[in-house]
C-alpha angles and dihedrals in degrees: 000000000000090000093058094046091055091050094058092053117092116216121244086237092057094047089048092052090050092050091049091051091050090049092050091050091050090047093049092047092049089048093050091047091050090052091049093050089048092055092046091052092050091050092051094046096045087049090052091051092047092051089051089051095046091051091055097040095123096041123113089229125032115216121197118197103247090208086074092057096045089045089057096048089048095049095044089050091051092049095049 
């Protein structure tokens, strides 16, 4: 009877390994999601800049809205 009781008990070491594996999975998932968000932000911002450039294509001076550049710096800093 003592033997079967011991078989049902999960060792602390095993529980710790399971917990660590779950934490690693969560970390990798979050890291991957951050990378995807960063790429999406870059696409949105570069599209915004491209639209500004296209609208002023025939102008003597090309003006780019500086808020787009600051926004990119801020968003990239927050996602790092």
